[in-house]
C-alpha positions as CSV (number, residue, x, y, z in Angstrom):
1,M,76.6,134.1,116.1
2,R,74.5,134.6,119.2
3,R,77.0,132.4,121.1
4,V,79.9,134.6,120.1
5,A,78.1,137.8,120.9
6,A,77.2,136.4,124.4
7,E,80.8,135.5,125.1
8,M,82.0,138.9,124.0
9,R,79.7,140.5,126.4
10,K,80.6,138.1,129.1
11,V,84.4,138.9,128.9
12,G,83.8,142.7,128.9
13,F,83.8,144.0,125.3
14,D,83.0,147.6,125.2
15,E,80.4,147.2,122.4
16,V,78.8,144.2,120.7
17,K,76.5,144.3,117.7
18,V,75.2,142.3,114.8
19,D,74.9,144.0,111.5
20,P,72.0,143.4,109.0
21,F,74.2,141.0,107.0
22,G,74.6,138.8,110.0
23,N,78.2,139.5,111.0
24,V,78.9,139.8,114.7
25,L,81.2,142.6,115.7
26,G,82.8,143.3,119.1
27,R,84.8,146.4,120.1
28,I,87.6,146.9,122.6
29,G,88.8,150.5,123.2
30,S,87.8,153.8,121.7
31,G,91.0,155.2,120.2
32,P,91.1,157.0,116.9
33,R,92.9,154.1,115.0
34,V,90.7,151.2,113.9
35,V,92.1,147.7,113.7
36,A,90.0,144.6,112.9
37,F,90.4,140.9,113.3
38,D,88.3,138.5,111.3
39,A,87.2,134.9,111.6
40,H,84.3,133.4,109.6
41,L,81.7,131.5,111.5
42,D,80.3,129.4,108.7
43,T,81.9,126.1,107.6
44,V,81.7,123.8,104.6
45,D,79.5,120.7,104.8
46,V,80.7,117.6,106.6
47,G,80.7,115.5,103.4
48,D,80.7,111.7,103.8
49,R,80.2,111.1,107.5
50,E,81.6,107.6,107.1
51,Q,85.0,109.1,106.5
52,W,85.0,110.8,109.9
53,T,86.7,109.2,112.9
54,C,84.5,111.3,115.3
55,D,81.2,113.1,115.4
56,P,81.8,116.2,113.2
57,F,79.6,118.2,115.5
58,G,80.7,116.6,118.8
59,G,83.6,118.8,119.7
60,E,85.6,115.8,120.9
61,V,88.9,116.6,122.7
62,R,91.5,113.9,122.1
63,E,95.1,114.1,123.4
64,G,94.8,117.9,123.7
65,C,93.3,118.4,120.2
66,L,89.8,119.4,119.4
67,Y,88.1,117.5,116.6
68,G,85.1,118.5,114.6
69,R,83.9,120.4,111.5
70,G,85.2,123.9,111.7
71,A,87.6,123.3,114.7
72,V,90.4,124.8,112.7
73,D,88.5,126.5,109.8
74,Q,87.6,128.6,111.6
75,K,86.2,128.3,115.1
76,A,89.6,128.3,116.8
77,G,90.4,131.7,115.3
78,M,87.1,133.1,116.6
79,A,87.6,131.7,120.1
80,A,91.2,133.1,120.2
81,M,90.0,136.5,119.1
82,V,87.4,136.8,121.8
83,Y,89.9,136.0,124.6
84,A,92.6,138.0,123.0
85,G,90.1,140.9,123.1
86,Q,89.6,140.3,126.8
87,A,93.4,140.4,127.3
88,I,93.9,143.5,125.2
89,R,91.3,145.3,127.3
90,Q,92.5,144.1,130.7
91,L,96.1,144.9,130.0
92,N,95.4,148.1,128.1
93,L,97.6,146.9,125.2
94,A,96.1,149.1,122.5
95,P,95.2,152.5,124.2
96,D,95.2,154.4,120.9
97,C,93.0,151.9,119.0
98,Q,89.6,150.6,118.5
99,V,90.1,146.8,118.1
100,W,87.1,145.1,116.5
101,M,86.7,141.3,116.5
102,V,84.5,140.3,113.6
103,G,82.8,137.0,113.2
104,S,81.8,137.1,109.6
105,V,79.3,134.9,107.7
106,L,78.9,133.4,104.3
107,E,82.6,133.3,103.7
108,E,82.6,129.7,102.4
109,D,79.8,130.2,100.0
110,C,80.8,133.7,98.7
111,D,84.3,134.6,99.8
112,G,84.6,138.4,100.4
113,L,80.9,139.3,100.3
114,C,80.7,139.7,104.1
115,W,83.5,142.3,104.2
116,H,82.2,143.9,101.0
117,Y,79.1,144.6,103.0
118,I,81.0,145.8,106.0
119,L,83.0,148.3,104.0
120,D,80.3,149.4,101.5
121,E,77.8,150.0,104.2
122,K,80.4,151.7,106.4
123,V,79.8,149.3,109.3
124,L,83.6,149.6,109.9
125,A,86.4,151.4,108.2
126,P,89.6,149.7,109.6
127,E,93.1,150.6,108.6
128,I,94.1,147.0,108.6
129,V,92.3,143.6,108.9
130,V,94.0,140.6,110.4
131,S,92.5,137.3,109.2
132,T,92.8,134.4,111.7
133,E,92.7,131.8,109.0
134,P,95.0,128.9,110.0
135,T,98.7,129.5,108.9
136,S,100.6,127.2,111.3
137,L,101.0,130.3,113.5
138,R,103.0,132.2,110.8
139,I,102.2,135.7,109.7
140,H,101.4,136.0,106.0
141,R,100.0,138.7,103.8
142,G,96.5,137.6,102.9
143,Q,96.5,138.7,99.3
144,R,97.7,141.5,97.0
145,G,94.2,142.4,95.9
146,R,91.6,141.0,93.6
147,M,90.2,141.8,90.2
148,N,87.9,140.2,87.7
149,I,89.2,140.4,84.1
150,M,87.4,139.6,80.9
151,V,89.6,138.6,78.0
152,E,88.3,138.4,74.4
153,V,90.4,136.5,71.9
154,T,89.4,136.2,68.2
155,G,89.6,133.0,66.2
156,R,88.1,131.5,63.1
157,S,85.5,128.7,63.3
158,S,85.7,125.6,61.2
159,H,84.2,122.1,61.0
160,G,85.7,119.5,63.3
161,S,86.7,117.4,60.2
162,M,88.8,120.3,58.9
163,P,90.3,122.0,62.0
164,H,93.3,123.3,59.9
165,L,91.0,125.7,58.2
166,G,90.2,127.5,61.5
167,E,92.1,129.3,64.2
168,N,91.7,128.1,67.7
169,A,91.3,131.2,69.9
170,I,92.4,129.4,73.0
171,D,95.6,128.3,71.4
172,K,96.3,131.8,70.4
173,H,95.9,133.0,74.0
174,V,97.8,130.2,75.7
175,G,101.3,131.5,74.8
176,G,100.7,134.7,76.8
177,E,99.0,132.8,79.6
178,E,101.9,130.5,80.0
179,Q,104.4,133.4,80.2
180,Y,102.2,135.1,82.8
181,C,102.0,131.9,84.9
182,R,105.8,131.5,84.8
183,E,106.3,135.0,85.9
184,D,103.6,134.8,88.6
185,R,104.9,131.5,89.9
186,G,108.4,133.0,90.2
187,W,107.1,136.0,92.0
188,R,105.1,133.8,94.4
189,E,108.1,131.7,95.2
190,E,110.1,134.8,96.0
191,E,107.3,136.2,98.2
192,A,107.0,132.8,100.0
193,N,110.7,132.8,100.8
194,Q,110.6,136.3,102.0
195,A,107.6,135.5,104.3
196,E,109.5,132.6,105.7
197,D,112.5,134.8,106.4
198,N,110.3,137.3,108.1
199,S,108.6,134.6,110.2
200,D,111.9,133.2,111.3
201,H,113.1,136.7,112.2
202,A,110.0,137.4,114.3
203,A,110.4,134.1,116.1
204,Q,113.9,135.1,117.2
205,R,112.7,138.3,119.0
206,D,112.7,138.3,122.8
207,D,109.4,140.1,123.1
208,P,106.3,137.8,122.6
209,P,103.9,138.8,119.9
210,L,100.7,140.1,121.5
211,I,98.4,141.4,118.8
212,C,99.8,140.9,115.3
213,K,99.9,137.1,115.6
214,N,97.7,134.6,113.8
215,F,95.8,132.9,116.6
216,A,94.2,130.1,114.5
């Protein structure tokens, strides 16, 4: 976090701060519209080191590729964001915007908690957030939203030696669950095809993508 903040200051960000949760935030510009980019700074554990072909914390560069824990998920996105911010500022690419580059924390352990804090505590109120999670340089919609649902299904208990006398609540629920899964799977396939079409269309444009591009 300190390293990211130092690099943001070095390349000329207009404002750099660390919120009480531990997220580092750097601003370029002072326009009325607020856009944020996000990369999480934490990583999962290295697991079994014997399975690694390099030092997971060595940052080894081999044939033009960087190897190490978090190189893709998600240090590359953070590095790209910092230097994209420098380019946005130097070339005045977003004169009507505040562009915030956010290095968030605890994403791997508790996905969403970092941005829950940012929004609830009004650290930022962006119109849109672009995640730099790796997507093979394709633009994707992150998610349609999130909700927690509690479902209660009533059954009838019985002894294991006489299950026919009872009603399995899970079995009663599975029929509707399978139908939902079939419908959701069909919708997801349709959305994936549409996203691929959009990505191909964007790739055919003459003008290079400058801001709304996934840098990871």
